[in-house]
TORROMAR-239206 format. One record per residue: x, y, z of N, C-alpha, C in turn; residue in one letter. Coordinates in pm, 1 decimal. Each point is the difference from the previous one (the first is absolute). Layout:
! residues N
+----------+----------+----------+----------+----------+----------+----------+----------+----------+---------+
|     n.c1 |     n.c2 |     n.c3 |    ca.c1 |    ca.c2 |    ca.c3 |     c.c1 |     c.c2 |     c.c3 | residuo |
+----------+----------+----------+----------+----------+----------+----------+----------+----------+---------+
|        X |        Y |        Z |        X |        Y |        Z |        X |        Y |        Z |       a |
...
+----------+----------+----------+----------+----------+----------+----------+----------+----------+---------+
//
This chain:
! residues 129
+----------+----------+----------+----------+----------+----------+----------+----------+----------+---------+
|     n.c1 |     n.c2 |     n.c3 |    ca.c1 |    ca.c2 |    ca.c3 |     c.c1 |     c.c2 |     c.c3 | residuo |
+----------+----------+----------+----------+----------+----------+----------+----------+----------+---------+
|     84.0 |   -118.8 |      0.0 |    -84.0 |    118.8 |      0.0 |     88.7 |    125.5 |      0.0 |       m |
|    -32.3 |     92.8 |    -85.3 |     76.8 |    123.0 |    -11.7 |    -41.3 |     98.4 |    110.7 |       k |
|     98.5 |     69.3 |     56.8 |    -31.6 |     96.9 |    105.1 |    -41.1 |    134.1 |    -61.1 |       d |
|    -43.0 |     91.0 |     86.1 |    -49.1 |    130.1 |    -47.6 |    109.5 |     83.3 |    -64.9 |       k |
|    123.5 |    -12.1 |     47.2 |    106.0 |     78.8 |    -62.4 |     27.9 |    -51.7 |   -140.3 |       t |
|    -12.1 |   -132.2 |    -20.0 |     15.1 |    -55.6 |   -135.2 |   -102.5 |     65.5 |    -92.9 |       y |
|   -124.6 |     -1.3 |     40.0 |   -107.8 |     56.3 |    -82.6 |     22.4 |    149.1 |    -26.1 |       e |
|     44.6 |     72.2 |    101.4 |     25.2 |    143.4 |    -14.3 |    106.6 |     26.2 |   -106.2 |       k |
|    109.6 |    -72.5 |      5.4 |    111.3 |     24.8 |    -91.9 |    -29.4 |    -55.5 |   -139.6 |       h |
|    -72.7 |   -107.6 |     -7.9 |    -45.5 |    -51.6 |   -129.2 |    -90.4 |    104.8 |    -66.4 |       y |
|    -88.2 |     60.8 |     78.7 |    -90.4 |    104.0 |    -51.7 |     77.4 |    124.0 |    -46.0 |       a |
|    109.3 |     33.1 |     66.5 |     83.2 |    113.2 |    -44.2 |     49.8 |    -23.3 |   -142.2 |       r |
|     46.6 |   -120.6 |    -26.7 |     48.1 |    -33.5 |   -134.1 |   -114.1 |     12.5 |   -100.6 |       v |
|   -115.5 |    -56.9 |     33.0 |   -114.6 |      6.3 |    -91.5 |    -41.0 |    143.9 |    -30.9 |       l |
|      7.4 |     86.4 |     99.0 |    -37.7 |    140.7 |    -21.9 |     93.3 |     66.1 |   -101.3 |       a |
|    128.9 |    -27.1 |      8.7 |     93.2 |     58.7 |    -97.0 |    -15.3 |    -62.0 |   -138.3 |       y |
|    -31.0 |   -126.1 |     -5.3 |    -26.7 |    -62.8 |   -129.7 |   -121.6 |     65.9 |    -63.8 |       i |
|   -106.4 |     15.1 |     76.9 |   -120.9 |     65.3 |    -51.6 |     28.7 |    142.3 |    -47.5 |       d |
|     85.3 |     69.7 |     72.3 |     34.1 |    137.9 |    -34.3 |     76.0 |      8.7 |   -132.1 |       k |
|     87.3 |    -96.7 |    -28.8 |     93.1 |     11.3 |   -112.1 |    -32.9 |    -84.0 |   -122.7 |       w |
|    -83.5 |   -102.0 |      9.0 |    -24.3 |    -86.1 |   -116.0 |    -49.1 |     79.0 |   -121.8 |       l |
|   -104.1 |     77.9 |     17.0 |    -54.7 |     74.3 |   -114.6 |     96.4 |    106.9 |    -51.8 |       a |
|     60.5 |     83.3 |     85.7 |     92.7 |    100.4 |    -52.5 |    119.1 |    -59.6 |    -76.1 |       p |
|     38.8 |   -121.7 |     34.4 |    110.8 |    -64.6 |    -70.6 |    -48.3 |    -79.1 |   -122.3 |       l |
|   -130.7 |      4.4 |    -27.6 |    -53.9 |    -69.0 |   -117.0 |    -13.3 |   -149.5 |     18.1 |       g |
|     -7.9 |    -46.8 |    123.1 |     -3.4 |   -143.2 |     27.3 |   -138.0 |    -51.3 |     39.8 |       l |
|   -101.6 |     81.6 |    -20.3 |   -135.5 |    -39.1 |     38.6 |    -53.3 |   -121.3 |    -73.3 |       g |
|     58.5 |    -32.3 |   -114.3 |    -46.0 |   -113.9 |    -78.8 |     61.8 |   -131.5 |     46.2 |       w |
|     98.2 |      7.9 |     86.2 |     66.7 |   -121.6 |     44.6 |    -85.3 |    -77.1 |     99.2 |       y |
|      9.8 |   -131.1 |     -6.7 |    -53.8 |    -85.8 |    103.8 |    107.9 |     -3.7 |    107.8 |       s |
|    -35.3 |     39.0 |    121.2 |     99.4 |     26.3 |    103.4 |    -39.1 |    -68.0 |    129.2 |       f |
|     96.4 |    -67.0 |     64.0 |    -24.9 |    -59.2 |    131.3 |    112.5 |     37.9 |     95.3 |       e |
|    -33.9 |      3.4 |    128.5 |     98.3 |     31.8 |    103.3 |     -1.7 |   -112.8 |    102.1 |       v |
|    118.3 |    -53.7 |     25.6 |     14.2 |   -110.0 |     95.0 |     88.1 |     47.4 |    115.2 |       l |
|    -47.2 |    -17.8 |    121.9 |     76.8 |     41.4 |    116.6 |     63.4 |   -119.3 |     69.9 |       g |
|    123.1 |     19.7 |     47.4 |     74.0 |   -105.6 |     68.5 |     50.9 |     51.7 |    133.2 |       y |
|     -0.4 |    -87.0 |     99.2 |     48.6 |     33.6 |    133.6 |    144.1 |    -41.5 |     24.0 |       e |
|     56.9 |    -83.1 |    -87.5 |    134.2 |    -51.8 |     23.4 |     99.5 |     69.0 |    -91.7 |       k |
|     91.1 |     74.5 |     60.9 |    100.1 |     73.9 |    -77.4 |     95.8 |    -90.9 |    -75.8 |       e |
|     17.2 |   -121.9 |     45.9 |     95.7 |    -89.2 |    -66.9 |    -37.4 |    -23.1 |   -145.6 |       k |
|   -126.8 |     17.3 |    -35.1 |    -43.4 |    -16.8 |   -138.2 |     43.1 |    117.0 |    -88.5 |       e |
|     55.5 |    104.9 |     60.7 |     36.3 |    120.5 |    -72.8 |    149.7 |     29.8 |      7.8 |       f |
|     79.7 |   -102.3 |     24.6 |    145.2 |     19.7 |      8.9 |     59.0 |     25.4 |   -137.5 |       r |
|     98.7 |     89.4 |     -1.8 |     77.4 |     25.3 |   -121.0 |    129.7 |    -79.7 |     10.1 |       k |
|     72.8 |     -3.9 |   -108.9 |    125.4 |    -72.5 |     -3.7 |    103.1 |     51.4 |     98.6 |       g |
|     -6.3 |    130.2 |     33.5 |     99.2 |     57.1 |     91.5 |    -40.9 |    -13.4 |    146.6 |       n |
|   -106.6 |    -73.6 |     26.8 |    -43.1 |    -22.3 |    137.2 |   -105.4 |     96.4 |     49.7 |       g |
|    -22.8 |    109.9 |    -72.2 |   -103.9 |     94.8 |     37.7 |   -137.3 |    -50.6 |    -40.8 |       g |
|    -99.2 |     78.1 |     31.2 |   -136.3 |    -34.8 |    -40.3 |    -59.9 |    115.7 |    -78.3 |       v |
|    -97.7 |    -31.4 |    -82.8 |    -72.0 |    102.0 |    -74.2 |   -141.3 |     11.2 |     56.4 |       v |
|    -60.9 |    115.2 |    -19.1 |   -135.0 |     22.8 |     51.3 |   -106.4 |    -59.5 |    -91.4 |       a |
|     28.5 |     -1.9 |   -130.2 |    -98.3 |    -47.2 |    -96.6 |     69.3 |    -62.2 |   -119.4 |       m |
|    -74.9 |    -85.1 |    -67.7 |     43.9 |    -56.8 |   -128.3 |   -120.2 |     -3.3 |    -91.8 |       r |
|     24.0 |     28.0 |   -126.7 |   -109.6 |     -3.8 |    -96.4 |     33.1 |    -98.2 |   -110.5 |       i |
|   -100.1 |    -73.3 |    -40.2 |      8.4 |    -88.1 |   -116.0 |   -106.8 |     47.0 |    -96.8 |       w |
|     37.6 |     15.5 |   -124.1 |    -98.3 |     43.7 |    -98.3 |     19.3 |    -75.1 |   -130.6 |       c |
|   -107.5 |     -8.1 |    -72.3 |      2.3 |    -58.1 |   -133.7 |    -64.5 |    101.2 |    -92.4 |       d |
|     84.0 |     78.3 |    -67.8 |    -47.9 |    107.7 |    -84.9 |    -86.9 |    -52.9 |   -113.5 |       w |
|     21.9 |   -123.9 |    -43.1 |    -79.4 |    -55.6 |   -110.5 |   -147.5 |     -9.5 |     36.5 |       r |
|    -26.7 |    -32.3 |    125.7 |   -137.9 |    -18.9 |     44.8 |    -48.2 |    110.4 |     92.8 |       y |
|     83.6 |     98.8 |     20.1 |    -31.8 |    113.7 |     86.0 |    -43.3 |    -46.1 |    139.8 |       m |
|     84.8 |    -82.6 |     60.2 |    -24.6 |    -47.6 |    135.3 |    120.8 |     33.3 |     87.2 |       t |
|    -25.6 |     24.3 |    126.5 |    108.2 |     29.0 |     93.8 |    -38.5 |    -49.9 |    138.3 |       a |
|    102.1 |    -40.9 |     73.4 |    -19.1 |    -47.4 |    136.2 |    108.2 |     63.4 |     87.2 |       s |
|    -42.6 |     70.3 |    101.7 |     91.7 |     66.1 |     91.9 |      1.4 |    -76.6 |    131.5 |       l |
|    118.0 |    -45.8 |     40.0 |     16.7 |    -66.1 |    129.2 |     62.1 |    100.6 |     95.2 |       s |
|    -60.1 |     13.8 |    117.9 |     50.9 |     97.3 |     96.0 |     48.8 |    -69.4 |    126.9 |       i |
|    110.4 |     50.2 |     49.0 |     63.9 |    -45.4 |    122.4 |    -56.5 |     88.8 |    112.0 |       n |
|   -105.2 |    -45.4 |     63.0 |    -70.2 |     83.7 |     97.8 |     90.7 |     45.8 |    114.5 |       v |
|     88.6 |    -83.1 |     55.5 |     89.2 |     52.5 |    104.1 |     84.7 |    118.1 |    -49.0 |       p |
|     47.4 |     -4.0 |   -123.4 |     77.8 |    112.3 |    -53.4 |    -88.1 |    122.0 |    -22.0 |       a |
|   -122.4 |    -21.1 |    -43.1 |    -94.4 |    110.5 |    -22.9 |    -28.5 |     72.6 |    131.4 |       i |
|    -10.5 |    -74.0 |    107.7 |    -26.7 |     59.9 |    131.9 |    105.3 |    103.8 |     37.5 |       r |
|    123.6 |    -19.8 |    -46.0 |    110.8 |     89.8 |     35.6 |     11.9 |    120.3 |    -94.3 |       r |
|    -82.3 |      7.7 |   -101.3 |     12.4 |    106.3 |   -100.3 |    -90.4 |    118.4 |     31.7 |       m |
|     51.6 |    119.5 |    -23.4 |    -84.6 |    118.7 |     10.5 |    -97.4 |     -0.3 |   -117.3 |       t |
|   -100.5 |     85.1 |      7.2 |    -95.0 |      9.6 |   -110.5 |     69.8 |     41.1 |   -129.6 |       d |
|     92.4 |     94.5 |      7.0 |     72.0 |     43.8 |   -118.9 |     84.1 |   -113.1 |    -58.8 |       d |
|     71.1 |    -72.1 |     84.3 |     80.7 |   -113.2 |    -47.9 |    -87.6 |   -106.2 |    -65.3 |       e |
|   -112.8 |    -27.7 |     62.3 |    -89.6 |   -102.3 |    -52.7 |    -60.0 |     42.2 |   -133.7 |       l |
|    -43.2 |    124.2 |     -9.0 |    -58.0 |     46.8 |   -126.2 |    102.8 |     -9.6 |   -113.0 |       e |
|    120.7 |     43.5 |     26.8 |    105.9 |     -8.1 |   -102.7 |     31.4 |   -145.4 |    -36.8 |       r |
|     -1.4 |    -89.1 |     96.8 |     25.7 |   -141.7 |    -27.7 |   -111.7 |    -60.0 |    -85.5 |       a |
|   -123.8 |     35.0 |     30.0 |   -113.2 |    -49.4 |    -79.0 |     11.2 |     51.1 |   -143.4 |       v |
|     25.7 |    129.3 |    -17.0 |     14.1 |     55.8 |   -134.9 |    115.4 |    -68.0 |    -72.6 |       v |
|    110.1 |    -21.3 |     68.0 |    114.8 |    -68.4 |    -59.7 |    -41.8 |   -136.6 |    -55.7 |       h |
|    -71.0 |    -77.2 |     80.2 |    -43.4 |   -133.1 |    -44.8 |    -98.3 |     10.1 |   -116.4 |       e |
|    -90.2 |     96.3 |      4.2 |    -96.4 |     16.3 |   -109.4 |     69.3 |     37.5 |   -130.5 |       l |
|    105.6 |     77.4 |      8.8 |     72.2 |     38.3 |   -121.7 |     68.8 |   -121.1 |    -62.6 |       i |
|     34.8 |    -98.9 |     81.6 |     54.3 |   -123.4 |    -57.0 |    -98.8 |    -60.2 |   -100.4 |       h |
|   -128.2 |     13.9 |     25.4 |   -100.2 |    -52.4 |    -92.7 |     13.4 |     69.2 |   -135.6 |       i |
|     18.7 |    130.3 |      2.9 |      6.6 |     78.7 |   -123.3 |    119.5 |    -40.9 |    -86.2 |       i |
|    113.5 |    -21.7 |     61.1 |    122.3 |    -26.0 |    -77.3 |     32.1 |   -148.2 |    -13.5 |       v |
|    -77.4 |    -87.3 |     59.0 |     32.1 |   -142.1 |      5.4 |     24.7 |    -62.8 |   -136.5 |       n |
|    -74.4 |     36.0 |   -100.7 |     17.4 |    -66.6 |   -129.1 |    131.7 |     36.2 |    -68.6 |       e |
|     68.9 |    101.2 |     51.8 |    128.4 |     38.0 |    -57.1 |    117.3 |    -74.0 |     65.0 |       m |
|    -26.7 |    -81.1 |     99.6 |    106.9 |    -67.8 |     73.8 |     74.4 |    -98.4 |    -89.1 |       r |
|    130.1 |     12.8 |      1.0 |     85.2 |    -93.0 |    -73.3 |    123.8 |    -29.1 |     83.3 |       e |
|     30.5 |   -125.6 |     16.0 |    125.2 |    -38.4 |     63.7 |     17.8 |     48.0 |    142.7 |       g |
|   -102.0 |     -2.9 |     80.9 |     13.6 |     39.7 |    140.2 |    -79.7 |    124.5 |     31.9 |       g |
|      1.8 |     34.4 |    127.8 |    -84.7 |    108.6 |     48.8 |     78.3 |    127.0 |     33.9 |       i |
|    132.0 |     -1.1 |     -7.2 |     79.1 |    114.4 |     45.1 |    -38.5 |    130.6 |    -69.4 |       d |
|     -7.4 |     -0.4 |   -131.0 |    -34.5 |    123.2 |    -71.9 |   -144.4 |     40.2 |     27.9 |       h |
|    -87.1 |    -98.6 |      7.0 |   -140.0 |     30.5 |     31.1 |    -11.2 |     63.0 |    138.5 |       e |
|     74.6 |    -51.1 |     95.7 |     -6.2 |     51.5 |    137.2 |     40.8 |    146.9 |      5.0 |       e |
|    108.4 |     35.3 |    -69.0 |     44.7 |    138.3 |     -2.6 |   -101.9 |     89.0 |    -70.6 |       r |
|    -56.2 |    -47.0 |   -109.5 |   -100.2 |     77.7 |    -73.4 |   -123.6 |     22.1 |     85.7 |       t |
|    -44.9 |   -104.1 |     68.3 |   -117.7 |     11.7 |     85.9 |     27.1 |     96.1 |    115.6 |       v |
|    117.3 |     -6.4 |     59.6 |     32.9 |     92.9 |    108.3 |     -2.0 |    144.2 |    -49.5 |       s |
|     55.8 |     23.2 |   -118.5 |      0.4 |    135.4 |    -56.4 |   -141.9 |     46.0 |    -32.7 |       w |
|    -80.2 |    -86.1 |    -60.3 |   -138.0 |     38.0 |    -33.5 |    -83.0 |     27.8 |    125.2 |       l |
|     23.6 |    -74.6 |    106.2 |    -71.5 |     26.2 |    125.7 |     29.0 |    141.7 |     47.6 |       t |
|    125.2 |     39.3 |     -1.5 |     36.4 |    137.1 |     39.8 |    -64.4 |    101.7 |    -93.6 |       k |
|     -3.2 |    -28.8 |   -128.3 |    -58.3 |     92.5 |    -97.3 |   -150.0 |     16.5 |     22.3 |       a |
|    -71.3 |   -108.5 |     24.9 |   -144.2 |      9.2 |     23.2 |    -30.4 |     83.4 |    124.8 |       f |
|     77.5 |    -18.6 |    105.5 |    -22.2 |     78.8 |    121.3 |     36.8 |    146.3 |    -22.2 |       f |
|    103.8 |     26.4 |    -76.3 |     38.8 |    137.1 |    -29.7 |   -112.3 |     70.6 |    -75.9 |       w |
|    -55.3 |    -66.6 |   -100.0 |   -110.1 |     58.5 |    -77.6 |   -123.5 |     18.3 |     88.1 |       v |
|    -31.9 |    -99.6 |     81.0 |   -116.4 |     11.6 |     88.2 |     16.9 |    115.8 |     97.3 |       r |
|    117.0 |     10.5 |     60.0 |     23.5 |    107.4 |     96.0 |     -1.9 |    136.2 |    -66.9 |       n |
|     47.2 |     10.3 |   -123.1 |     -5.2 |    127.0 |    -73.1 |   -145.1 |     40.6 |    -23.8 |       a |
|    -85.6 |    -97.4 |    -30.6 |   -142.8 |     27.6 |    -19.2 |    -66.4 |     48.0 |    126.4 |       g |
|     38.3 |    -57.0 |    113.1 |    -55.3 |     42.7 |    128.9 |     40.0 |    143.4 |     28.1 |       v |
|    124.9 |     34.6 |    -26.4 |     46.2 |    136.7 |     23.6 |    -74.6 |     99.2 |    -89.0 |       e |
|    -27.3 |    -37.4 |   -124.7 |    -75.7 |     88.2 |    -89.7 |   -140.9 |     21.0 |     51.6 |       e |
|    -65.3 |   -105.8 |     47.1 |   -137.4 |     11.9 |     51.2 |     -4.6 |     85.5 |    126.0 |       r |
|    104.9 |    -11.7 |     82.3 |      5.6 |     74.5 |    125.1 |     48.6 |    142.4 |    -17.9 |       d |
|     45.8 |     33.4 |   -120.5 |     50.1 |    133.6 |    -25.6 |    141.0 |     22.6 |     51.1 |       g |
|     71.5 |   -105.0 |     26.5 |    138.3 |     11.9 |     50.7 |     95.4 |     31.4 |   -110.8 |       s |
+----------+----------+----------+----------+----------+----------+----------+----------+----------+---------+
//
């Protein structure tokens, strides 16, 4: 049985997904989110852990996001939102992947920063800043 903090942090992820799917043009995707309580399922080769992993099949427009709930609990709202956007951008560029994920990872990290920069510029314009 999942505890209340699990549900709270799982819901945080869902809220950011709902916020960003349409603006990123991903509303047509079939999308699922799976939450896990065991960090060992999210180990990287260097011994660290990741907060989320995404699997997508661009041919069928499907994606599955697995979230490491213990790692999500430690993230601020800003960190979590950026991580969710980062994973969603993997969907956009996934069909371009060739010979590993290194170049895709750098491109996705850069695009995440660009999307937030554009969003924040729009907020400043609306606020008259």
